[in-house]
C-alpha positions in Angstrom: -51.4 26.9 -62.1 -51.0 28.0 -65.7 -54.0 30.3 -65.3 -52.0 32.2 -62.7 -49.3 32.8 -65.2 -51.6 34.0 -68.0 -53.6 36.1 -65.6 -50.3 37.8 -64.6 -49.5 38.4 -68.3 -52.9 39.8 -69.0 -52.5 42.2 -66.0 -49.2 43.4 -67.4 -50.5 43.9 -70.9 -53.5 45.9 -69.7 -51.4 48.1 -67.3 -51.0 51.7 -68.0 -47.9 53.7 -66.8 -48.5 55.8 -63.8 -48.2 59.6 -64.3 -45.0 61.0 -62.8 -45.5 63.4 -59.9 -43.5 66.2 -61.4 -42.0 68.9 -59.3 -43.1 72.4 -60.3 -39.7 73.9 -59.6 -36.2 73.3 -61.0 -34.3 70.5 -59.4 -31.9 73.1 -57.9 -34.9 74.6 -56.1 -35.8 71.5 -54.1 -32.5 69.6 -54.1 -31.6 68.5 -50.6 -34.8 69.9 -49.1 -35.2 66.9 -46.9 -31.6 66.9 -45.6 -30.4 68.6 -42.5 -27.3 70.0 -44.3 -25.1 72.9 -43.4 -27.5 75.5 -44.8 -30.3 74.1 -42.5 -27.9 73.9 -39.6 -26.9 77.6 -40.0 -30.6 78.5 -39.7 -31.7 76.2 -36.9 -28.5 76.0 -34.7 -26.7 78.4 -32.5 -23.3 79.5 -33.8 -21.5 77.4 -31.2 -23.6 74.3 -32.0 -23.0 74.8 -35.7 -19.3 75.0 -35.2 -19.3 71.9 -33.0 -20.9 69.9 -35.8 -18.8 71.3 -38.6 -15.6 70.6 -36.5 -16.8 67.0 -36.1 -17.4 66.7 -39.8 -14.1 68.3 -40.9 -11.7 67.4 -38.1 -13.3 64.3 -36.4 -13.8 66.1 -33.1 -16.5 64.9 -30.6 -19.8 66.8 -30.1 -20.3 67.0 -26.3 -23.7 66.4 -24.8 -24.4 70.1 -24.2 -23.9 70.9 -27.9 -25.7 67.7 -28.8 -28.8 69.0 -26.9 -28.7 72.2 -29.0 -28.3 70.2 -32.2 -31.2 67.9 -31.3 -33.5 70.9 -30.6 -32.7 72.5 -33.9 -32.9 69.2 -35.8 -36.3 68.5 -34.2 -37.7 71.9 -35.0 -36.6 71.6 -38.7 -38.0 68.0 -38.9 -41.4 68.8 -37.4 -41.8 71.8 -39.7 -41.3 69.4 -42.6 -43.9 66.9 -41.4 -41.8 64.5 -39.3 -43.5 62.8 -36.4 -40.9 60.2 -35.6 -37.1 59.8 -35.5 -34.9 56.8 -36.1 -31.2 55.7 -35.9 -30.4 54.3 -39.4 -27.5 51.8 -39.6 -26.0 49.1 -41.8 -25.9 45.8 -40.0 -24.1 42.8 -41.4 -27.1 41.8 -43.5 -28.0 42.7 -47.1 -29.8 46.0 -46.2 -30.2 48.7 -43.6 -32.0 48.8 -40.3 -34.2 51.3 -38.4 -36.5 51.5 -35.4 -39.0 54.5 -35.4 -39.8 56.3 -32.2 -42.3 59.1 -31.9 -41.1 62.6 -30.7 -43.9 62.6 -28.1 -43.4 62.1 -24.4 -46.2 62.0 -21.8 -46.6 65.0 -19.6 -47.7 65.2 -15.9 -51.2 66.4 -17.0 -51.8 63.3 -19.1 -51.1 65.1 -22.4 -48.0 64.8 -24.6 -45.3 67.1 -25.9 -42.8 66.8 -28.6 -39.3 66.1 -27.3 -35.9 65.1 -28.6 -32.7 65.4 -26.6 -29.0 65.2 -27.2 -28.9 61.8 -25.6 -31.5 60.5 -28.1 -29.6 62.0 -31.0 -26.2 60.7 -29.9 -27.0 57.2 -28.9 -29.7 54.6 -28.9 -29.9 51.0 -27.6 -31.6 48.8 -30.2 -31.9 45.0 -29.7 -28.7 43.5 -31.0 -29.5 39.9 -30.4 -31.1 39.2 -33.7 -28.6 40.9 -35.9 -25.7 38.8 -37.2 -22.5 39.1 -35.2 -20.6 36.0 -35.8 -20.5 35.1 -32.1 -19.6 38.5 -30.8 -23.1 38.8 -29.3 -25.1 35.8 -28.0 -28.8 35.6 -28.5 -29.5 36.3 -24.8 -27.3 39.4 -25.0 -29.7 42.0 -26.4 -27.8 45.2 -25.8 -26.2 47.0 -28.8 -25.6 50.7 -29.4 -26.1 53.0 -32.3 -24.1 56.2 -32.3 -24.7 59.3 -34.4 -22.4 59.8 -37.4 -22.2 63.6 -37.9 -20.3 63.2 -41.2 -23.4 61.9 -42.9 -26.3 64.4 -42.5 -29.7 63.5 -41.1 -32.6 63.4 -43.5 -36.4 63.0 -43.5 -37.8 59.8 -45.0 -41.5 60.2 -45.4 -42.5 61.3 -41.9 -39.4 60.1 -40.0 -36.2 62.0 -39.1 -33.5 59.6 -40.1 -30.1 59.8 -38.4 -27.2 57.8 -39.9 -25.3 55.9 -37.2 -22.7 53.3 -36.5 -23.8 50.1 -34.8 -21.6 48.5 -32.1 -21.9 45.9 -29.4 -22.1 46.5 -25.7 -18.4 45.8 -25.5 -17.5 48.1 -28.3 -17.0 45.8 -31.3 -18.3 46.8 -34.7 -21.5 45.0 -35.7 -21.9 47.0 -39.0 -20.3 48.2 -42.2 -20.0 51.8 -41.4 -17.8 51.6 -38.3 -14.8 49.9 -40.0 -15.4 52.0 -43.1 -15.0 55.2 -41.1 -11.8 53.7 -39.6 -10.4 52.7 -43.0 -11.1 56.1 -44.4 -9.3 57.7 -41.4 -6.3 55.3 -42.0 -6.0 56.3 -45.6 -6.5 59.9 -44.7 -3.5 59.8 -42.3 -1.2 57.8 -44.6 -2.0 59.7 -47.8 -1.6 63.1 -46.0 1.9 62.0 -44.8 2.9 61.1 -48.3 1.5 64.3 -49.8 3.7 66.3 -47.4 6.6 65.3 -49.7 5.0 67.4 -52.4 2.9 70.0 -50.8 3.1 71.1 -47.2 -0.4 72.7 -47.4 -2.0 69.3 -47.6 -3.5 68.6 -44.1 -6.1 65.9 -45.0 -7.0 63.5 -47.8 -10.6 62.4 -48.6 -11.7 59.2 -50.3 -14.2 59.7 -53.1 -16.7 57.3 -54.4 -19.0 57.3 -57.5 -21.1 54.2 -57.7 -22.9 52.9 -60.7 -26.0 50.9 -59.7 -27.3 48.2 -62.2 -30.6 46.5 -61.7 -33.5 44.7 -63.4 -37.0 46.1 -63.5 -39.6 43.4 -63.8 -43.4 43.7 -63.7 -44.7 42.9 -60.2 -47.4 40.5 -61.5 -44.9 38.4 -63.3 -42.5 38.4 -60.3 -45.3 37.3 -58.0 -46.0 34.3 -60.3 -42.4 33.1 -59.9 -41.8 31.8 -56.3 -38.1 31.6 -57.0 -37.9 35.3 -57.8 -39.9 36.2 -54.7 -37.9 34.1 -52.3 -34.4 34.1 -53.7 -34.2 37.1 -56.0 -33.2 35.0 -59.0 -34.8 32.5 -61.4 -33.7 29.0 -60.4 -35.0 27.7 -63.7 -36.0 29.0 -67.1 -34.9 28.2 -70.6 -33.3 31.1 -72.5 -35.4 33.2 -74.8 -34.8 32.8 -78.5 -34.0 36.5 -78.5 -32.4 38.1 -75.5 -29.3 40.4 -75.7 -27.6 39.1 -78.9 -28.3 42.2 -80.8 -27.4 44.5 -78.0 -30.4 46.5 -79.1 -31.5 47.3 -75.5 -28.2 49.0 -74.6 -28.6 52.8 -74.5 -31.8 52.5 -76.5 -34.9 54.5 -75.9 -36.0 53.9 -72.3 -39.4 52.2 -72.1 -42.2 54.6 -71.0 -43.1 52.8 -67.7 -39.4 52.4 -66.8 -38.7 56.0 -67.6 -41.5 57.2 -65.4 -40.3 55.0 -62.6 -36.8 56.5 -63.0 -38.2 60.1 -62.9 -40.0 59.4 -59.7 -36.9 57.8 -58.2 -34.8 60.8 -59.2 -37.4 63.3 -57.7 -37.1 61.5 -54.3 -33.4 61.2 -54.6 -32.9 64.9 -55.2 -35.0 65.8 -52.2 -32.6 63.6 -50.1 -29.5 65.2 -51.6 -28.5 62.1 -53.7 -26.7 63.6 -56.8 -28.1 61.2 -59.4 -26.8 62.2 -62.8 -27.2 59.4 -65.2 -29.9 56.9 -66.2 -29.9 54.5 -69.1 -30.7 51.0 -70.5 -28.1 48.4 -69.8 -27.2 45.4 -72.1 -29.7 42.8 -71.0 -33.5 43.3 -71.7 -35.2 45.1 -68.8 -31.8 45.9 -67.2 -31.0 49.5 -66.3 -28.6 51.7 -64.5 -28.5 54.8 -62.2 -25.2 56.7 -61.6 -24.5 59.8 -59.4 -21.8 62.4 -59.3 -19.0 61.3 -57.0 -19.1 62.2 -53.3 -17.1 61.6 -50.1 -17.1 57.8 -49.8 -18.9 57.4 -46.5 -21.7 59.7 -47.6 -21.8 58.2 -51.1 -22.2 54.7 -49.6 -25.0 55.9 -47.4 -26.6 57.4 -50.4 -26.3 54.1 -52.4 -28.0 52.2 -49.6 -30.7 54.8 -49.4 -31.1 54.9 -53.2 -31.7 51.1 -53.2 -34.4 51.5 -50.7 -36.0 54.4 -52.6 -36.0 52.3 -55.8 -37.7 49.4 -54.1 -40.4 51.6 -52.7 -41.1 53.6 -55.9 -41.1 50.4 -57.9 -44.1 49.1 -56.0 -46.0 52.3 -56.8 -45.4 51.6 -60.5 -46.3 47.9 -60.1 -42.7 46.9 -60.7 -40.2 44.9 -58.6 -36.5 45.8 -58.7 -34.1 42.9 -58.8 -30.7 43.6 -57.3 -29.5 40.0 -57.5 -26.2 39.8 -59.4 -27.6 37.1 -61.8 -31.4 36.9 -61.8 -31.5 35.3 -65.3 -29.2 32.7 -66.7 -27.6 33.2 -70.1 -27.7 37.0 -70.1 -25.7 39.7 -68.3 -26.0 40.1 -64.6 -25.7 43.3 -62.6 -22.8 44.9 -60.9 -22.1 48.0 -58.9 -19.0 49.7 -60.3 -17.1 51.7 -57.8 -15.2 54.8 -59.1 -12.7 55.4 -56.4 -10.2 58.2 -55.9 -8.4 60.3 -53.3 -8.3 64.1 -53.1 -6.6 66.6 -50.9 -8.0 69.5 -48.9 -6.2 71.8 -51.4 -8.5 70.5 -54.2 -6.1 68.1 -55.9 -7.2 64.7 -57.2 -4.2 62.5 -56.4 -5.0 60.3 -59.5 -5.1 63.2 -61.9 -1.9 64.2 -63.6 -0.6 67.7 -62.7 0.8 70.6 -64.7 4.5 70.1 -63.7 6.9 67.3 -63.0 6.5 67.7 -59.2 2.7 67.1 -59.3 3.1 64.3 -61.8 5.6 62.6 -59.5 2.9 62.8 -56.8 0.4 61.3 -59.3 2.7 58.5 -60.2 3.4 57.9 -56.5 -0.2 57.2 -55.7 -0.8 55.2 -58.9 2.2 52.9 -58.3 1.4 52.5 -54.6 -2.2 51.6 -55.4 -0.8 49.0 -57.9 1.3 47.4 -55.1 -1.6 47.5 -52.7 -3.9 45.6 -55.1 -1.2 43.2 -55.9 -0.5 42.4 -52.3 -4.2 42.4 -51.4 -5.6 40.5 -54.4 -7.1 37.7 -52.3 -8.6 40.2 -49.8 -10.2 42.3 -52.5 -11.7 39.2 -54.0 -13.0 38.1 -50.6 -14.7 41.5 -50.2 -16.8 41.0 -53.3 -17.2 37.2 -53.9 -20.6 36.2 -52.4 -23.0 33.4 -53.1 -24.9 35.7 -55.6 -21.9 37.5 -57.1 -20.2 34.1 -57.8 -22.8 33.5 -60.6 -21.7 36.7 -62.4 -17.9 36.9 -61.9 -15.8 35.1 -64.5 -18.6 35.0 -67.1 -18.1 37.0 -70.4 -20.1 39.9 -68.9 -18.1 40.8 -65.7 -14.6 40.9 -64.5 -13.0 37.5 -63.8 -12.0 36.2 -60.4 -8.4 37.0 -61.2 -7.5 40.4 -59.9 -5.6 42.6 -62.4 -5.2 46.3 -63.0 -5.7 48.0 -66.4 -3.5 51.2 -66.8 -3.7 51.8 -70.5 -0.8 51.7 -72.9 0.6 55.2 -72.2 0.7 55.0 -68.4 2.1 51.5 -68.7 4.8 52.8 -71.0 5.6 55.6 -68.5 6.1 53.0 -65.7 8.3 51.0 -68.0 10.5 54.1 -68.6 10.8 54.7 -64.9 11.7 51.1 -64.4 14.5 51.4 -66.9 15.8 54.7 -65.4 18.9 54.6 -63.3 17.7 55.5 -59.8 19.5 53.1 -57.6 22.5 55.4 -57.5 23.0 59.2 -57.6 21.6 60.5 -60.9 23.5 62.8 -63.2 22.0 66.2 -64.1 21.2 64.8 -67.6 19.4 61.8 -66.1 17.4 63.9 -63.8 16.4 66.2 -66.7 15.4 63.3 -68.9 13.3 61.7 -66.2 11.6 65.0 -65.4 10.9 65.6 -69.1 9.2 62.2 -69.3 7.2 62.8 -66.2 6.2 66.2 -67.5 4.6 64.6 -70.5 2.0 62.8 -68.5 -1.0 65.2 -68.9 -0.4 65.0 -72.7 -0.4 61.2 -72.9 -3.3 60.8 -70.5 -5.5 63.1 -72.5 -6.6 60.3 -74.9 -6.2 57.5 -72.4 -9.4 57.8 -70.3 -11.2 54.8 -71.9 -11.6 51.7 -69.7 -11.1 48.0 -70.2 -14.5 46.5 -69.5 -12.8 43.1 -68.8 -10.6 44.5 -66.1 -11.8 44.2 -62.5 -9.7 47.2 -61.4 -9.1 49.8 -64.2 -7.5 53.2 -64.2 -9.8 55.6 -66.1 -7.8 58.8 -66.4 -8.4 60.3 -62.9 -9.7 57.4 -60.8 -9.7 53.7 -60.5 -12.9 51.8 -61.3 -13.4 48.6 -59.2 -15.9 46.8 -61.5 -16.3 43.5 -59.6 -18.7 44.6 -56.8 -22.1 42.9 -56.9 -25.2 44.9 -57.5 -26.8 43.8 -54.2 -23.7 44.5 -52.1 -23.0 47.1 -49.5 -20.1 49.1 -51.1 -18.4 49.4 -47.7 -17.3 45.8 -47.8 -14.9 46.4 -50.7 -14.1 50.0 -49.6 -12.9 48.8 -46.2 -10.5 46.4 -47.8 -9.3 48.8 -50.6 -8.7 51.8 -48.3 -6.9 49.7 -45.7 -4.6 48.1 -48.2 -3.8 51.5 -49.8 -3.2 53.1 -46.3 -0.9 50.2 -45.3 1.1 50.5 -48.6 1.5 54.2 -48.3 2.8 53.8 -44.8 5.4 51.3 -46.0 6.3 53.6 -48.9 6.9 56.5 -46.5 9.1 54.4 -44.2 11.2 53.2 -47.2 11.7 56.8 -48.5 12.5 58.2 -45.1 15.1 55.5 -44.6 16.9 56.5 -47.8 16.7 60.2 -46.9 18.3 59.4 -43.6 21.1 57.8 -45.4 21.8 61.0 -47.4 19.8 60.3 -50.5 18.0 63.3 -51.9 14.2 63.2 -51.4 13.3 63.1 -55.1 15.9 60.4 -55.8 14.7 58.4 -52.8 11.1 58.6 -54.1 12.2 57.5 -57.6 14.2 54.6 -56.2 11.4 53.3 -54.0 8.9 53.7 -56.9 11.1 51.8 -59.2 11.2 48.9 -56.8 7.4 49.0 -56.5 7.0 49.1 -60.3 9.0 45.9 -60.6 7.4 44.1 -57.7 3.8 44.9 -58.7 4.3 44.3 -62.4 2.4 40.9 -62.4 -0.9 42.7 -61.5 -0.7 45.0 -64.6 -2.7 43.7 -67.6 -4.1 45.7 -70.5 -5.6 42.8 -72.5 -8.8 40.7 -72.6 -9.5 39.5 -69.1 -12.1 37.1 -70.4 -9.7 35.1 -72.5 -8.4 31.7 -71.8 -4.9 33.0 -72.6 -5.1 35.4 -69.7 -6.0 32.6 -67.3 -2.8 30.8 -68.3 -0.7 33.9 -68.3 -2.0 34.9 -64.8 -1.0 31.5 -63.5 2.5 32.0 -64.8 2.6 35.4 -63.1 1.6 33.8 -59.8 -1.7 35.6 -59.6 -4.4 33.7 -57.7 -7.7 32.5 -59.3 -10.1 31.6 -56.6 -13.7 31.2 -57.8 -15.5 29.7 -54.8 -16.8 31.6 -51.8 -15.6 29.4 -48.9 -12.0 29.3 -50.1 -12.0 33.0 -50.9 -13.3 34.0 -47.4 -10.4 32.2 -45.8 -8.1 35.0 -47.0 -9.5 37.2 -44.2 -8.3 34.9 -41.5 -4.7 34.6 -42.5 -2.3 35.9 -39.9 -1.0 38.7 -42.2 -4.6 39.8 -42.9 -5.6 39.9 -39.2 -2.4 41.9 -38.6 -3.2 44.3 -41.5 -6.6 45.3 -40.2 -5.6 45.4 -36.6 -2.5 47.5 -37.1 -4.5 50.1 -39.1 -7.2 50.2 -36.4 -9.9 49.0 -38.8 -10.9 45.7 -37.4 -9.5 43.8 -34.4 -9.2 40.0 -34.5 -12.5 39.4 -32.8 -14.4 41.7 -35.1 -12.8 40.2 -38.2 -13.5 36.6 -37.2 -17.0 37.6 -36.3 -17.8 39.1 -39.7 -16.2 36.3 -41.6 -18.4 33.9 -39.7 -21.4 35.9 -40.7 -20.3 35.7 -44.4 -20.0 31.9 -44.1 -23.5 31.8 -42.5 -25.0 33.9 -45.3 -23.4 31.7 -47.9 -24.8 28.5 -46.3 -28.3 30.0 -45.8 -28.6 31.3 -49.3 -27.7 28.0 -50.9 -30.0 26.3 -48.4 -32.9 28.5 -49.2 -32.4 28.1 -53.0 -32.3 24.4 -52.7 -35.5 24.3 -50.7 -37.3 26.6 -53.1 -36.1 24.7 -56.1 -37.2 21.3 -54.6 -40.6 22.8 -53.8 -41.2 24.2 -57.3 -39.8 21.1 -59.0 -42.1 18.7 -57.1 -45.2 20.9 -56.6 -45.2 22.9 -59.8 -43.2 21.3 -62.6 -43.7 17.5 -62.1 -47.5 17.7 -61.8 -47.7 19.7 -65.1 -45.3 17.3 -66.8 -47.3 14.3 -65.7 -50.5 15.9 -66.8 -49.1 16.7 -70.3 -47.6 13.2 -70.5 -51.1 11.8 -69.7 -52.6 13.8 -72.5 -50.0 12.4 -74.9 -50.7 8.9 -73.7 -54.4 9.4 -74.2 -53.7 10.7 -77.7 -51.6 7.6 -78.5 -54.2 5.3 -77.1 -56.9 6.9 -79.2 -54.8 6.7 -82.3 -54.2 3.0 -81.7 -57.9 2.5 -81.7 -58.6 4.5 -84.9 -55.6 3.7 -87.2 -54.3 0.5 -88.6 -51.1 -0.9 -87.0 -49.0 0.3 -89.9 -50.5 3.9 -89.8 -50.3 3.9 -86.0 -46.6 3.1 -86.1 -45.9 6.0 -88.4 -48.1 8.5 -86.5 -47.3 7.5 -82.9 -43.6 6.9 -83.0 -42.6 10.5 -82.3 -45.3 10.8 -79.5 -44.0 7.7 -77.8 -40.5 9.0 -77.9 -41.7 12.3 -76.4 -43.6 10.4 -73.7 -40.5 8.5 -72.7 -38.4 11.7 -72.7 -40.9 13.4 -70.4 -40.8 10.3 -68.2 -37.0 10.4 -68.1 -37.0 14.0 -67.0 -39.7 13.4 -64.3 -37.7 10.5 -62.9 -34.5 12.5 -62.9 -36.1 15.4 -61.1 -37.5 13.2 -58.4 -34.2 11.4 -57.9 -32.1 14.6 -57.9 -34.5 16.3 -55.6 -34.1 13.5 -53.1 -30.4 13.4 -53.5 -30.2 17.1 -52.9 -32.4 17.0 -49.8 -30.2 14.2 -48.4 -27.0 16.1 -49.2 -28.4 19.2 -47.4 -29.3 17.1 -44.4 -25.8 15.7 -44.2 -24.3 19.2 -44.6 -26.5 20.5 -41.8 -25.1 18.0 -39.4 -21.6 19.4 -39.8 -20.8 21.5 -36.7 -17.9 23.4 -38.1 -19.3 26.3 -40.1 -16.4 26.5 -42.5 -16.6 22.8 -43.3 -20.4 23.1 -43.6 -20.0 25.9 -46.1 -17.6 23.9 -48.1 -20.0 20.9 -48.1 -22.8 23.1 -49.3 -20.6 24.5 -52.0 -19.3 21.1 -53.3 -22.2 18.7 -52.5 -25.5 20.8 -52.5 -25.0 23.7 -54.9 -24.3 21.5 -58.0 -27.8 19.9 -57.7 -29.3 23.4 -58.5 -27.8 23.3 -62.0 -28.6 19.6 -62.5 -32.2 20.0 -61.6 -32.5 23.1 -63.6 -31.2 21.3 -66.7 -34.1 18.8 -66.7 -36.8 21.5 -65.8 -35.6 23.7 -68.6 -35.8 20.8 -71.1 -39.3 20.1 -70.0 -40.2 23.8 -70.6 -39.4 23.2 -74.3 -41.6 20.1 -74.4 -44.7 20.8 -72.3 -47.6 22.6 -73.9 -47.1 26.4 -73.5 -50.7 26.7 -72.3 -50.0 24.5 -69.4 -46.5 25.7 -68.3 -47.1 27.2 -64.8 -44.4 29.8 -64.5 -43.7 33.0 -66.6 -41.0 32.3 -69.1 -37.9 34.3 -69.9 -39.4 35.8 -73.0 -42.3 37.1 -70.8 -40.2 38.3 -67.9 -37.7 40.1 -70.0 -39.8 41.5 -72.9 -43.3 42.1 -71.4 -43.3 45.8 -70.4 
């Protein structure tokens, strides 16, 4: 077994970086070449078909079948000219990835030949088998029918030789079975609510768009070493492994020179991303060894999320060409930083105004403060839902460590913005203000651009930080679909903006001037949301105690966190905003419980197998060698000499024996605990049992295996060690 490890190491050390396939032209010359964007539509569609699609994108109108036929013909012509032979509806089921089924353009003719064909019906709707995708009981196994429907707001693209059409995925009865459907609904909800509030400040605002700029962290490990680790292959993380003597203590990997092989991988990824219109801007080394990051320019949230899912797929494909494997698991290596997917989130109007950027006058700054304060209240009210949207079996390993935001939700605003809210809180706005008071308040608000100027840094310990013109939700896991958190965040903000407008309108109806009404409601929100504001160290024990005093929740286990979705007020929130009905919500929560159970179940099975079939035999073999050595020493040396020489060896033999016995016992106990948990019919109770009774064995077994790693002869240890996985390039 150890030979497999050393063969993998030899293969890595002898491997040469692949040459990057460089594009001859500037990026601007081929950017988006494989995307059926508006420039392509103008060329391949009639004027009426082009207008039908752009109206659908900008105004949410429906493309009728006649226009869909014209779009399909133009799309097919463009795709075939660019080498496409197949088409697929591409969607985001409730799994950890995307789904697609490829169909050839060809249809059989009467003469026995074939012709290329693609109709509006095929573009608009497909009927994939829905029985095997998770639905949480919405669909039964024997009910195969599900539907994918074209999403015109996210342009079609060509992936290799396949025309790929972004779609939603719904059941035969209309319930959402994916991430995109509720995301689109949540984006529409916040569009409507934010537009209504913007009307207080600018009547020209007719729509509000959600923007997303994601930052994708990942590990890049040589393929040969990954294949020598069954735990990495099957679970995406190392279930055992003693820390390397040197890892990230010196922070010398962070922003350092990118290793040659990794850099060439990145260049190839970027080339493919640019062809698909993904605006990748940044690449760099992250904190942990062999950890890196890609980040794009921000885009409309639905498109940005599609691009992130597509980017992850591109990275995995390109990695194999370079003999790498990409690890998106949130915590693939114990003891060093895990990976996140920071979401930079903002709202902007059709007039080009970022609602989280200070304006040039008191009126625009009042609008800025209105959206900041309402977002604060939304996060405060929805802290448990936001946590549920990001706390998974894999992300639970990362959150709360001194590398990622804690499980306590808080918002960092910075000193200056916090001081501004304190000034507003102190202002007299619950009665009619005097002219002097109005002037003073307007003067303070007018200072916002000046005080924001040097306040764009972020608090890395905050899960939700204001960074000058956007909020950064830093707690999302690197393997997650961004839509999960975006659905919750946008729904919460939409709901809060609706409540804000109702409160302001009621005061106006009572004769309060509009600006005074806005100030009065904002003051109440500043006071009520104050517990969520925190500018200090989110990793400190003092903050845990302070958060408890403030009444903030601190839930760090997945089953308990998921329960927040099913509270009556949560079900009402999503239903009233037309994002998810009760059936859809219960279904997807059941899917999350299932995923949690299955991931812990798989990890426990994999660890049990490795422990008994890889580790114990090697430990026994090494123990036998030591025993033979002691036996030979006893025959050669006098009793006095033997006692001096063999004492340490005997102690080591006993220590190895103790670890072997513990591994065998713990493995049996874990298997028995898993069997008991599997008999529990109620899924929520089964998840809790796995969390409390099965999962702890993973760490207990690991402790003994990691100690054996330090004892057993390095030449015999069967699995690549951390120092090899993280530093062999």
